[in-house]
PASEBA-1860 file (N, C-alpha, C; in nm, 3 decimals):
! residues 306
1> MIAQEFET> -0.282/-0.824/0.572/-0.178/-0.707/0.567/-0.208/-0.614/0.695 ~ -0.124/-0.538/0.724/-0.145/-0.429/0.837/-0.131/-0.285/0.769 ~ -0.202/-0.198/0.826/-0.205/-0.072/0.776/-0.153/0.038/0.870 ~ -0.088/-0.020/0.977/-0.051/0.092/1.098/0.061/0.027/1.170 ~ 0.120/0.109/1.245/0.219/0.087/1.351/0.341/0.057/1.277 ~ 0.385/0.123/1.153/0.506/0.113/1.100/0.571/0.233/1.050 ~ 0.693/0.229/1.033/0.751/0.356/0.985/0.719/0.408/0.867 ~ 0.699/0.531/0.840/0.688/0.584/0.711/0.759/0.721/0.704
9> AEDRAIQK> 0.755/0.782/0.586/0.836/0.904/0.571/0.773/1.018/0.665 ~ 0.632/1.003/0.683/0.566/1.089/0.779/0.602/1.074/0.926 ~ 0.611/0.939/0.957/0.658/0.902/1.104/0.802/0.970/1.114 ~ 0.894/0.935/1.031/1.017/0.987/1.056/1.028/1.148/1.058 ~ 0.936/1.209/0.982/0.951/1.359/0.982/0.889/1.395/1.111 ~ 0.784/1.334/1.162/0.736/1.373/1.290/0.833/1.354/1.403 ~ 0.903/1.229/1.399/0.995/1.187/1.500/1.099/1.296/1.506 ~ 1.146/1.344/1.392/1.268/1.443/1.380/1.198/1.581/1.450
17> LAESPFLR> 1.087/1.600/1.406/1.029/1.734/1.453/1.013/1.727/1.609 ~ 0.974/1.598/1.667/0.942/1.593/1.800/1.074/1.611/1.905 ~ 1.181/1.581/1.809/1.325/1.579/1.885/1.395/1.701/1.857 ~ 1.333/1.798/1.783/1.409/1.919/1.746/1.421/2.034/1.848 ~ 1.510/2.111/1.856/1.511/2.227/1.937/1.404/2.331/1.906 ~ 1.358/2.335/1.785/1.249/2.422/1.744/1.115/2.386/1.829 ~ 1.095/2.256/1.831/0.966/2.221/1.906/1.000/2.230/2.058 ~ 1.101/2.184/2.106/1.147/2.198/2.239/1.133/2.340/2.300
25> TWKRAFAL> 1.185/2.433/2.227/1.181/2.572/2.266/1.041/2.619/2.271 ~ 0.941/2.586/2.180/0.821/2.646/2.168/0.736/2.569/2.277 ~ 0.761/2.459/2.309/0.678/2.386/2.424/0.716/2.446/2.564 ~ 0.845/2.489/2.574/0.881/2.562/2.710/0.810/2.692/2.714 ~ 0.816/2.755/2.605/0.743/2.896/2.609/0.606/2.881/2.624 ~ 0.541/2.792/2.553/0.400/2.766/2.580/0.369/2.740/2.731 ~ 0.439/2.648/2.776/0.424/2.613/2.928/0.444/2.735/3.017 ~ 0.532/2.802/2.994/0.568/2.938/3.073/0.455/3.041/3.060
33> ATGLEAEL> 0.400/3.035/2.929/0.294/3.147/2.904/0.151/3.093/2.964 ~ 0.126/2.988/2.943/-0.001/2.916/2.975/-0.022/2.835/3.095 ~ 0.093/2.772/3.144/0.089/2.684/3.249/0.034/2.542/3.204 ~ 0.031/2.516/3.075/-0.013/2.395/3.016/0.108/2.330/2.945 ~ 0.107/2.203/2.950/0.211/2.116/2.873/0.144/2.086/2.738 ~ 0.216/2.091/2.632/0.162/2.052/2.499/0.235/1.932/2.456 ~ 0.168/1.847/2.373/0.232/1.730/2.326/0.203/1.719/2.163 ~ 0.281/1.663/2.097/0.289/1.644/1.944/0.272/1.488/1.922
41> IAAEGHEA> 0.149/1.445/1.879/0.115/1.318/1.876/0.085/1.277/1.727 ~ 0.142/1.165/1.682/0.139/1.135/1.524/-0.001/1.078/1.509 ~ -0.050/1.103/1.391/-0.204/1.083/1.363/-0.217/0.949/1.266 ~ -0.156/0.946/1.165/-0.168/0.832/1.091/-0.126/0.709/1.144 ~ -0.196/0.591/1.142/-0.154/0.460/1.189/-0.133/0.456/1.339 ~ -0.192/0.545/1.412/-0.200/0.538/1.556/-0.338/0.565/1.604 ~ -0.399/0.460/1.656/-0.532/0.485/1.705/-0.525/0.563/1.850 ~ -0.621/0.623/1.873/-0.636/0.711/1.995/-0.607/0.605/2.113
49> TSCQDSRT> -0.546/0.673/2.198/-0.505/0.597/2.326/-0.543/0.687/2.456 ~ -0.540/0.597/2.566/-0.576/0.667/2.697/-0.460/0.772/2.719 ~ -0.472/0.822/2.846/-0.382/0.927/2.890/-0.237/0.839/2.936 ~ -0.247/0.711/2.953/-0.144/0.640/3.004/-0.013/0.655/2.912 ~ -0.053/0.686/2.792/0.061/0.698/2.681/0.112/0.834/2.681 ~ 0.062/0.936/2.745/0.094/1.069/2.755/0.189/1.110/2.842 ~ 0.298/1.175/2.809/0.393/1.215/2.903/0.365/1.330/2.984 ~ 0.276/1.401/2.926/0.209/1.529/3.006/0.096/1.516/3.064
57> ANPFCRSL> 0.035/1.380/3.081/-0.086/1.375/3.158/-0.068/1.415/3.299 ~ -0.175/1.478/3.359/-0.198/1.527/3.492/-0.189/1.414/3.597 ~ -0.162/1.437/3.723/-0.148/1.328/3.813/-0.259/1.244/3.836 ~ -0.391/1.297/3.824/-0.504/1.216/3.824/-0.515/1.106/3.709 ~ -0.488/1.167/3.603/-0.490/1.064/3.484/-0.378/0.963/3.475 ~ -0.266/1.004/3.530/-0.150/0.898/3.539/-0.192/0.802/3.641 ~ -0.248/0.832/3.758/-0.289/0.762/3.864/-0.396/0.663/3.821 ~ -0.493/0.729/3.743/-0.592/0.624/3.703/-0.530/0.515/3.618
65> QASQGCQA> -0.446/0.552/3.519/-0.397/0.434/3.432/-0.318/0.363/3.490 ~ -0.222/0.404/3.606/-0.144/0.304/3.668/-0.215/0.219/3.773 ~ -0.332/0.267/3.815/-0.419/0.168/3.900/-0.471/0.052/3.824 ~ -0.534/0.089/3.714/-0.614/-0.019/3.647/-0.644/0.016/3.505 ~ -0.650/0.147/3.465/-0.677/0.173/3.325/-0.812/0.231/3.316 ~ -0.872/0.289/3.208/-0.996/0.330/3.210/-1.039/0.345/3.067 ~ -1.145/0.267/3.011/-1.193/0.272/2.878/-1.262/0.402/2.860 ~ -1.305/0.462/2.959/-1.370/0.594/2.928/-1.275/0.702/2.872
73> CVATRQSL> -1.136/0.691/2.922/-1.044/0.774/2.882/-1.011/0.750/2.722 ~ -1.013/0.620/2.691/-0.995/0.587/2.549/-1.086/0.636/2.460 ~ -1.221/0.617/2.514/-1.346/0.673/2.437/-1.339/0.814/2.417 ~ -1.302/0.890/2.528/-1.291/1.044/2.513/-1.187/1.088/2.419 ~ -1.073/1.013/2.411/-0.977/1.062/2.310/-1.015/1.020/2.180 ~ -1.067/0.907/2.153/-1.118/0.863/2.028/-1.216/0.967/1.973 ~ -1.295/1.022/2.061/-1.398/1.102/2.005/-1.326/1.257/1.981 ~ -1.229/1.285/2.060/-1.156/1.410/2.051/-1.071/1.387/1.908
81> WRDAADRA> -0.995/1.294/1.873/-0.927/1.265/1.752/-1.031/1.279/1.632 ~ -1.148/1.224/1.636/-1.248/1.227/1.524/-1.274/1.385/1.507 ~ -1.293/1.456/1.620/-1.356/1.589/1.598/-1.251/1.698/1.549 ~ -1.117/1.649/1.590/-1.002/1.726/1.549/-0.956/1.704/1.411 ~ -1.007/1.612/1.341/-0.955/1.575/1.198/-0.936/1.703/1.110 ~ -1.031/1.789/1.111/-1.029/1.906/1.015/-0.979/2.046/1.090 ~ -1.021/2.033/1.226/-1.010/2.166/1.279/-0.984/2.158/1.432 ~ -0.953/2.277/1.512/-0.938/2.241/1.660/-1.047/2.194/1.725
89> ATTKCFAG> -1.042/2.098/1.817/-1.152/2.054/1.894/-1.118/2.040/2.039 ~ -1.226/2.049/2.131/-1.205/2.038/2.259/-1.307/1.941/2.323 ~ -1.267/1.872/2.431/-1.360/1.785/2.487/-1.358/1.787/2.640 ~ -1.434/1.723/2.708/-1.441/1.721/2.863/-1.470/1.567/2.889 ~ -1.370/1.515/2.959/-1.375/1.362/3.000/-1.467/1.341/3.119 ~ -1.510/1.210/3.138/-1.608/1.174/3.248/-1.578/1.243/3.389 ~ -1.442/1.265/3.415/-1.410/1.341/3.531/-1.429/1.485/3.534 ~ -1.460/1.549/3.419/-1.468/1.704/3.402/-1.364/1.762/3.364
97> MREAAVPV> -1.254/1.706/3.315/-1.142/1.783/3.278/-1.155/1.814/3.125 ~ -1.089/1.925/3.077/-1.088/1.978/2.932/-0.950/1.936/2.878 ~ -0.971/1.909/2.755/-0.850/1.872/2.666/-0.870/1.927/2.534 ~ -0.765/1.978/2.462/-0.777/2.031/2.323/-0.681/1.946/2.242 ~ -0.728/1.945/2.110/-0.640/1.901/1.990/-0.645/1.965/1.889 ~ -0.542/1.997/1.813/-0.534/2.099/1.698/-0.457/2.002/1.597 ~ -0.522/1.981/1.480/-0.466/1.917/1.369/-0.331/1.983/1.305 ~ -0.241/1.908/1.267/-0.109/1.956/1.213/-0.134/1.914/1.061
105> RVGDHAIA> -0.164/1.972/0.980/-0.221/1.928/0.840/-0.104/1.950/0.735 ~ -0.079/1.853/0.655/0.015/1.857/0.541/-0.066/1.804/0.422 ~ -0.084/1.884/0.338/-0.175/1.848/0.203/-0.323/1.856/0.249 ~ -0.399/1.750/0.231/-0.533/1.728/0.257/-0.563/1.659/0.388 ~ -0.471/1.610/0.480/-0.499/1.541/0.582/-0.403/1.584/0.706 ~ -0.449/1.552/0.827/-0.369/1.567/0.945/-0.274/1.462/0.957 ~ -0.149/1.493/0.981/-0.047/1.379/1.008/-0.007/1.394/1.141 ~ -0.050/1.488/1.225/-0.023/1.490/1.384/-0.135/1.589/1.448
113> YLVAGQIF> -0.119/1.569/1.580/-0.196/1.664/1.659/-0.115/1.736/1.769 ~ -0.162/1.862/1.797/-0.097/1.923/1.915/-0.215/1.905/2.014 ~ -0.163/1.861/2.146/-0.260/1.831/2.238/-0.226/1.891/2.361 ~ -0.329/1.943/2.441/-0.282/2.025/2.560/-0.413/2.006/2.655 ~ -0.407/2.011/2.778/-0.527/2.032/2.869/-0.520/1.930/2.983 ~ -0.619/1.847/3.016/-0.649/1.778/3.125/-0.653/1.872/3.245 ~ -0.722/1.958/3.226/-0.738/2.063/3.341/-0.892/2.097/3.377 ~ -0.910/2.143/3.491/-1.057/2.179/3.538/-1.078/2.326/3.488
121> DHSPTTED> -1.221/2.380/3.465/-1.241/2.516/3.466/-1.286/2.567/3.591 ~ -1.289/2.486/3.688/-1.308/2.553/3.820/-1.245/2.461/3.932 ~ -1.221/2.504/4.049/-1.151/2.436/4.149/-1.234/2.302/4.179 ~ -1.200/2.175/4.161/-1.288/2.061/4.206/-1.325/2.050/4.351 ~ -1.447/2.028/4.365/-1.502/2.009/4.514/-1.531/1.856/4.529 ~ -1.569/1.824/4.659/-1.592/1.699/4.712/-1.713/1.649/4.628 ~ -1.819/1.741/4.616/-1.938/1.700/4.536/-1.902/1.649/4.384 ~ -1.813/1.748/4.340/-1.782/1.705/4.198/-1.725/1.571/4.187
129> FTPVEARL> -1.657/1.511/4.292/-1.604/1.379/4.290/-1.696/1.277/4.296 ~ -1.810/1.292/4.364/-1.901/1.203/4.389/-1.932/1.113/4.273 ~ -1.996/1.190/4.158/-2.020/1.094/4.039/-1.911/1.010/3.963 ~ -1.781/1.075/3.983/-1.660/1.026/3.953/-1.632/0.894/4.052 ~ -1.651/0.905/4.162/-1.622/0.781/4.256/-1.704/0.673/4.202 ~ -1.853/0.720/4.187/-1.964/0.609/4.162/-1.903/0.524/4.037 ~ -1.839/0.632/3.938/-1.796/0.551/3.799/-1.692/0.442/3.837 ~ -1.602/0.502/3.926/-1.475/0.415/3.951/-1.522/0.286/4.015
137> RRDGFTGE> -1.625/0.313/4.121/-1.654/0.187/4.193/-1.722/0.072/4.074 ~ -1.804/0.132/3.989/-1.863/0.039/3.896/-1.755/-0.025/3.809 ~ -1.650/0.041/3.790/-1.537/-0.007/3.706/-1.440/-0.096/3.781 ~ -1.484/-0.123/3.904/-1.388/-0.226/3.983/-1.273/-0.164/4.065 ~ -1.252/-0.034/4.080/-1.160/0.029/4.148/-1.172/0.005/4.298 ~ -1.067/-0.016/4.371/-1.085/-0.039/4.512/-1.095/0.071/4.592 ~ -1.123/0.070/4.733/-1.140/0.187/4.800/-1.005/0.227/4.829 ~ -0.891/0.172/4.829/-0.760/0.228/4.846/-0.723/0.286/4.718
145> QIAELREA> -0.751/0.262/4.614/-0.724/0.307/4.472/-0.817/0.427/4.468 ~ -0.937/0.429/4.505/-1.012/0.562/4.491/-0.961/0.668/4.588 ~ -0.927/0.627/4.710/-0.861/0.735/4.792/-0.747/0.814/4.739 ~ -0.655/0.723/4.677/-0.542/0.789/4.603/-0.599/0.879/4.474 ~ -0.686/0.832/4.420/-0.730/0.905/4.292/-0.798/1.040/4.343 ~ -0.878/1.037/4.460/-0.928/1.142/4.517/-0.841/1.254/4.533 ~ -0.722/1.213/4.596/-0.630/1.317/4.617/-0.568/1.387/4.499 ~ -0.533/1.298/4.410/-0.481/1.336/4.265/-0.579/1.441/4.210
153> YAASPVME> -0.706/1.391/4.220/-0.828/1.478/4.163/-0.832/1.613/4.207 ~ -0.814/1.614/4.338/-0.819/1.756/4.426/-0.705/1.832/4.382 ~ -0.598/1.776/4.345/-0.474/1.845/4.327/-0.452/1.886/4.176 ~ -0.548/1.853/4.102/-0.543/1.881/3.941/-0.546/2.032/3.917 ~ -0.473/2.071/3.810/-0.484/2.212/3.764/-0.614/2.262/3.723 ~ -0.600/2.402/3.748/-0.741/2.465/3.709/-0.712/2.578/3.615 ~ -0.784/2.599/3.518/-0.766/2.715/3.420/-0.924/2.762/3.383 ~ -0.928/2.892/3.387/-1.053/2.954/3.346/-1.093/2.927/3.195
161> VYRFQAAT> -1.206/2.912/3.150/-1.247/2.870/3.016/-1.192/2.972/2.911 ~ -1.196/3.093/2.950/-1.151/3.186/2.856/-0.999/3.181/2.830 ~ -0.922/3.142/2.935/-0.778/3.132/2.923/-0.747/2.991/2.830 ~ -0.825/2.900/2.861/-0.813/2.786/2.799/-0.845/2.793/2.643 ~ -0.933/2.876/2.620/-0.961/2.900/2.467/-0.845/2.989/2.416 ~ -0.796/3.071/2.475/-0.666/3.141/2.429/-0.561/3.063/2.415 ~ -0.528/2.962/2.489/-0.416/2.872/2.488/-0.458/2.779/2.353 ~ -0.567/2.740/2.332/-0.607/2.673/2.229/-0.570/2.745/2.087
169> TLLVAFSL> -0.611/2.884/2.095/-0.566/2.966/1.973/-0.415/2.971/1.960 ~ -0.348/2.965/2.062/-0.196/2.957/2.037/-0.163/2.824/1.980 ~ -0.224/2.720/2.019/-0.201/2.598/1.954/-0.223/2.591/1.808 ~ -0.330/2.660/1.767/-0.385/2.671/1.622/-0.258/2.738/1.550 ~ -0.219/2.860/1.603/-0.122/2.939/1.523/0.003/2.861/1.510 ~ 0.050/2.782/1.607/0.178/2.714/1.609/0.168/2.588/1.516 ~ 0.030/2.537/1.498/0.027/2.404/1.416/0.050/2.451/1.262 ~ 0.040/2.568/1.230/0.057/2.617/1.096/0.221/2.622/1.071
177> QLAAELNR> 0.277/2.658/1.178/0.430/2.672/1.176/0.491/2.526/1.173 ~ 0.411/2.440/1.241/0.468/2.306/1.243/0.431/2.226/1.112 ~ 0.324/2.269/1.054/0.288/2.213/0.921/0.392/2.252/0.811 ~ 0.439/2.362/0.821/0.549/2.414/0.726/0.669/2.354/0.739 ~ 0.713/2.323/0.865/0.838/2.238/0.900/0.835/2.111/0.863 ~ 0.696/2.025/0.874/0.689/1.895/0.834/0.693/1.894/0.682 ~ 0.636/1.973/0.607/0.657/1.984/0.466/0.805/1.994/0.439 ~ 0.885/2.068/0.496/1.033/2.074/0.467/1.095/1.929/0.491
185> LLLAEENV> 1.062/1.875/0.605/1.124/1.761/0.645/1.088/1.648/0.554 ~ 0.957/1.634/0.510/0.910/1.542/0.409/0.975/1.559/0.279 ~ 1.010/1.676/0.220/1.072/1.686/0.121/1.217/1.640/0.116 ~ 1.278/1.669/0.231/1.408/1.611/0.259/1.405/1.466/0.269 ~ 1.314/1.404/0.327/1.310/1.251/0.308/1.289/1.201/0.175 ~ 1.218/1.267/0.082/1.193/1.224/-0.051/1.332/1.237/-0.125 ~ 1.406/1.333/-0.087/1.527/1.363/-0.169/1.640/1.274/-0.133 ~ 1.643/1.209/0.001/1.749/1.128/0.048/1.740/0.988/-0.003
193> ESPAICRA> 1.637/0.924/-0.017/1.618/0.786/-0.065/1.578/0.784/-0.185 ~ 1.641/0.677/-0.252/1.587/0.645/-0.413/1.450/0.597/-0.414 ~ 1.378/0.606/-0.526/1.245/0.550/-0.525/1.248/0.397/-0.515 ~ 1.346/0.308/-0.551/1.343/0.191/-0.509/1.352/0.154/-0.359 ~ 1.426/0.236/-0.282/1.423/0.213/-0.151/1.294/0.252/-0.081 ~ 1.234/0.368/-0.116/1.104/0.405/-0.056/1.001/0.298/-0.099 ~ 1.010/0.248/-0.217/0.914/0.144/-0.241/0.924/0.008/-0.171 ~ 1.064/-0.027/-0.150/1.086/-0.132/-0.058/1.044/-0.119/0.075
201> KQYINAHL> 1.069/0.002/0.139/1.013/0.025/0.269/0.875/0.012/0.289 ~ 0.810/0.073/0.189/0.667/0.063/0.194/0.612/-0.077/0.169 ~ 0.650/-0.155/0.097/0.632/-0.309/0.089/0.652/-0.363/0.199 ~ 0.768/-0.352/0.270/0.816/-0.425/0.396/0.708/-0.379/0.506 ~ 0.685/-0.248/0.524/0.596/-0.210/0.622/0.462/-0.250/0.614 ~ 0.415/-0.265/0.481/0.274/-0.315/0.468/0.255/-0.461/0.478 ~ 0.367/-0.544/0.477/0.360/-0.695/0.506/0.445/-0.728/0.613 ~ 0.458/-0.641/0.731/0.536/-0.667/0.840/0.496/-0.788/0.930
209> DERISLDD> 0.364/-0.812/0.918/0.304/-0.929/1.012/0.315/-1.047/0.929 ~ 0.380/-1.044/0.801/0.370/-1.159/0.718/0.523/-1.207/0.692 ~ 0.536/-1.321/0.624/0.675/-1.365/0.593/0.726/-1.282/0.485 ~ 0.864/-1.226/0.497/0.913/-1.128/0.393/1.036/-1.195/0.347 ~ 1.067/-1.223/0.226/1.167/-1.272/0.172/1.265/-1.170/0.087 ~ 1.379/-1.190/0.073/1.458/-1.105/-0.022/1.426/-1.091/-0.170 ~ 1.367/-1.214/-0.214/1.332/-1.237/-0.351/1.205/-1.159/-0.377 ~ 1.110/-1.154/-0.295/0.978/-1.081/-0.279/0.993/-0.935/-0.281
217> VAAHVCVS> 1.085/-0.890/-0.199/1.095/-0.741/-0.186/1.175/-0.694/-0.317 ~ 1.276/-0.759/-0.348/1.360/-0.723/-0.473/1.258/-0.734/-0.592 ~ 1.184/-0.830/-0.610/1.099/-0.834/-0.725/0.995/-0.721/-0.724 ~ 0.952/-0.681/-0.615/0.862/-0.566/-0.588/0.901/-0.438/-0.647 ~ 1.041/-0.420/-0.625/1.100/-0.292/-0.684/1.179/-0.321/-0.807 ~ 1.156/-0.430/-0.867/1.205/-0.452/-1.011/1.360/-0.462/-1.025 ~ 1.428/-0.507/-0.931/1.582/-0.518/-0.927/1.614/-0.664/-0.887 ~ 1.734/-0.705/-0.919/1.794/-0.825/-0.876/1.815/-0.839/-0.732
225> PFYFCKIF> 1.788/-0.943/-0.675/1.820/-0.969/-0.497/1.982/-0.921/-0.483 ~ 2.077/-0.949/-0.572/2.208/-0.898/-0.537/2.211/-0.757/-0.536 ~ 2.172/-0.699/-0.645/2.155/-0.549/-0.654/2.085/-0.479/-0.526 ~ 1.969/-0.545/-0.503/1.886/-0.478/-0.384/1.973/-0.482/-0.258 ~ 2.036/-0.595/-0.222/2.124/-0.600/-0.111/2.213/-0.503/-0.089 ~ 2.280/-0.468/-0.214/2.376/-0.362/-0.214/2.327/-0.227/-0.196 ~ 2.207/-0.183/-0.255/2.160/-0.058/-0.238/2.092/-0.028/-0.111 ~ 2.028/-0.143/-0.066/1.950/-0.140/0.070/2.061/-0.104/0.175
233> KQATGMTL> 2.158/-0.184/0.180/2.262/-0.168/0.288/2.321/-0.016/0.296 ~ 2.346/0.023/0.157/2.403/0.157/0.138/2.298/0.264/0.207 ~ 2.171/0.241/0.171/2.067/0.353/0.211/2.040/0.337/0.359 ~ 2.051/0.229/0.401/2.004/0.214/0.559/2.092/0.180/0.670 ~ 2.220/0.116/0.595/2.327/0.064/0.686/2.278/-0.073/0.762 ~ 2.171/-0.117/0.700/2.131/-0.248/0.764/2.099/-0.355/0.651 ~ 2.122/-0.489/0.677/2.069/-0.580/0.592/1.912/-0.591/0.596 ~ 1.851/-0.648/0.493/1.702/-0.668/0.501/1.660/-0.715/0.616
241> TEYVNRRR> 1.717/-0.842/0.653/1.663/-0.905/0.787/1.684/-0.815/0.919 ~ 1.786/-0.744/0.925/1.809/-0.653/1.034/1.702/-0.543/1.029 ~ 1.673/-0.478/0.935/1.566/-0.372/0.912/1.432/-0.428/0.956 ~ 1.397/-0.536/0.891/1.274/-0.612/0.928/1.259/-0.628/1.078 ~ 1.361/-0.695/1.138/1.342/-0.712/1.263/1.357/-0.611/1.357 ~ 1.429/-0.492/1.315/1.418/-0.357/1.405/1.270/-0.311/1.406 ~ 1.204/-0.318/1.273/1.065/-0.270/1.263/0.976/-0.337/1.360 ~ 0.995/-0.464/1.350/0.899/-0.557/1.428/0.927/-0.538/1.578
249> VEWAKRKL> 1.046/-0.516/1.613/1.068/-0.505/1.764/1.004/-0.358/1.804 ~ 1.035/-0.262/1.726/0.966/-0.136/1.751/0.805/-0.135/1.767 ~ 0.747/-0.211/1.669/0.594/-0.238/1.669/0.563/-0.308/1.807 ~ 0.651/-0.399/1.830/0.612/-0.498/1.945/0.620/-0.409/2.078 ~ 0.706/-0.307/2.095/0.716/-0.226/2.197/0.583/-0.160/2.229 ~ 0.526/-0.100/2.119/0.400/-0.038/2.119/0.284/-0.135/2.182 ~ 0.280/-0.248/2.122/0.189/-0.359/2.179/0.216/-0.392/2.324 ~ 0.340/-0.409/2.357/0.365/-0.450/2.497/0.325/-0.356/2.611
257> LNPHARVT> 0.305/-0.216/2.563/0.239/-0.121/2.656/0.107/-0.149/2.709 ~ 0.031/-0.250/2.625/-0.098/-0.287/2.665/-0.080/-0.386/2.769 ~ -0.115/-0.374/2.902/-0.099/-0.482/2.994/-0.175/-0.602/2.967 ~ -0.264/-0.606/2.898/-0.351/-0.727/2.858/-0.301/-0.803/2.750 ~ -0.197/-0.749/2.672/-0.148/-0.821/2.548/-0.063/-0.937/2.601 ~ -0.065/-1.056/2.567/0.028/-1.164/2.605/0.134/-1.138/2.509 ~ 0.260/-1.175/2.565/0.379/-1.174/2.483/0.377/-1.265/2.354 ~ 0.320/-1.385/2.388/0.315/-1.487/2.275/0.231/-1.420/2.167
265> EVAFDVGY> 0.121/-1.358/2.200/0.030/-1.307/2.096/0.092/-1.196/2.020 ~ 0.173/-1.112/2.112/0.245/-0.991/2.031/0.339/-1.045/1.939 ~ 0.421/-1.153/1.973/0.525/-1.214/1.887/0.469/-1.251/1.749 ~ 0.356/-1.330/1.762/0.288/-1.354/1.628/0.231/-1.250/1.559 ~ 0.176/-1.137/1.640/0.112/-1.042/1.560/0.191/-0.946/1.494 ~ 0.318/-0.935/1.524/0.430/-0.849/1.457/0.494/-0.957/1.365 ~ 0.484/-1.065/1.327/0.545/-1.130/1.215/0.628/-1.230/1.249 ~ 0.665/-1.261/1.385/0.758/-1.379/1.421/0.682/-1.526/1.421
273> QSLSQFNR> 0.764/-1.612/1.370/0.709/-1.747/1.362/0.719/-1.832/1.482 ~ 0.807/-1.780/1.585/0.822/-1.856/1.697/0.851/-1.743/1.819 ~ 0.796/-1.798/1.940/0.841/-1.688/2.059/1.001/-1.680/2.077 ~ 1.066/-1.801/2.076/1.204/-1.787/2.087/1.274/-1.701/1.987 ~ 1.242/-1.704/1.854/1.287/-1.605/1.769/1.236/-1.473/1.809 ~ 1.140/-1.431/1.857/1.094/-1.302/1.912/1.181/-1.257/2.008 ~ 1.211/-1.349/2.119/1.266/-1.310/2.237/1.406/-1.272/2.187 ~ 1.494/-1.360/2.095/1.620/-1.327/2.047/1.617/-1.202/1.994
281> SFLKYAGE> 1.553/-1.175/1.909/1.538/-1.047/1.828/1.523/-0.923/1.930 ~ 1.416/-0.938/2.004/1.393/-0.823/2.106/1.507/-0.789/2.200 ~ 1.581/-0.900/2.246/1.683/-0.887/2.349/1.799/-0.817/2.254 ~ 1.817/-0.854/2.129/1.929/-0.779/2.042/1.903/-0.644/2.025 ~ 1.776/-0.602/1.987/1.748/-0.468/1.942/1.705/-0.368/2.038 ~ 1.645/-0.441/2.158/1.596/-0.351/2.261/1.684/-0.363/2.397 ~ 1.768/-0.466/2.383/1.860/-0.466/2.503/1.795/-0.532/2.639 ~ 1.682/-0.596/2.616/1.618/-0.646/2.727/1.511/-0.747/2.683
289> SPTKFREQ> 1.463/-0.830/2.753/1.356/-0.922/2.723/1.218/-0.835/2.703 ~ 1.134/-0.902/2.629/1.006/-0.834/2.613/0.926/-0.824/2.754 ~ 0.947/-0.939/2.831/0.877/-0.923/2.975/0.939/-0.806/3.058 ~ 1.065/-0.803/3.056/1.130/-0.694/3.142/1.113/-0.558/3.094 ~ 1.095/-0.541/2.952/1.058/-0.426/2.888/0.933/-0.362/2.953 ~ 0.827/-0.462/2.945/0.707/-0.430/2.982/0.682/-0.394/3.131 ~ 0.762/-0.472/3.200/0.770/-0.437/3.343/0.831/-0.305/3.388 ~ 0.924/-0.264/3.322/1.000/-0.142/3.335/0.899/-0.034/3.287
297> AHTDHICE> 0.833/-0.055/3.184/0.739/0.038/3.135/0.627/0.073/3.231 ~ 0.578/-0.026/3.289/0.479/-0.020/3.393/0.519/0.034/3.512 ~ 0.646/0.014/3.562/0.719/0.073/3.674/0.726/0.227/3.641 ~ 0.765/0.252/3.522/0.779/0.405/3.504/0.653/0.470/3.520 ~ 0.552/0.423/3.464/0.437/0.483/3.461/0.375/0.502/3.607 ~ 0.406/0.421/3.694/0.370/0.423/3.839/0.444/0.527/3.917 ~ 0.597/0.536/3.869/0.667/0.646/3.914/0.615/0.785/3.882 ~ 0.580/0.794/3.765/0.546/0.929/3.715/0.406/0.964/3.786
305> AA> 0.322/0.859/3.823/0.195/0.889/3.877/0.231/0.916/4.037 ~ 0.329/0.882/4.096/0.351/0.915/4.243/0.386/1.055/4.276
END
């Protein structure tokens, strides 16, 4: 069974909040007041990733990932996520940049983080880049890649420590407002769907990488297959097969962002029994082939880094 990368009521609530005018307005005000871009990241079911996945990463971080990737970035974010499970936390990466994460808590656990940073606390110097360059060379970066990264490094934003701490305090204050809004959205989710549909989605999501049959899902929610088809289509606007395939394609999209993951492996990891079946479903629901999707995603990262 899998325990991550699927849609839950919390995922949907976070997605709604991320797309809301409420959050967009605050992020704009926060950026104008502090000079920092803030990002809302789901916590449950999402392992800490590198800055490649961040739309607000600074040019050095984006260039680093577009060039080759960096395990040091992943390790730094994993540490930040652990430290921020209960309270605001800050970290400094191998390149000397600061980042803050503040938990957005609903009940007794964090379901999202407000993240901001990737800034220096002093203007970077040539001497500061020397150990960074040594690390990059050990990791296999070429001279041309390092030259590009040196330029991005020197152009990275700077913020005094006391201002960064003040910005983190603003994140903490806003996280309380977000928690209240998420609570409201979660209650709305509970009121919209019947218990049978909620249990069915939980079962589907928990078995997404396995064979899922109509009889199994209907039996799990204690209704007949015929009745289940009717209520599921009314609640979701999709048949069971359509819903399962959409969920698998969305999960596959996340996995395909990893340049080292083979398309065949992704297909079987998300529950498809054949590569041809996976390709057909992906084309139907994503509008392009898995290979083209990954090439486009990679191109977008390079363009953002330019």
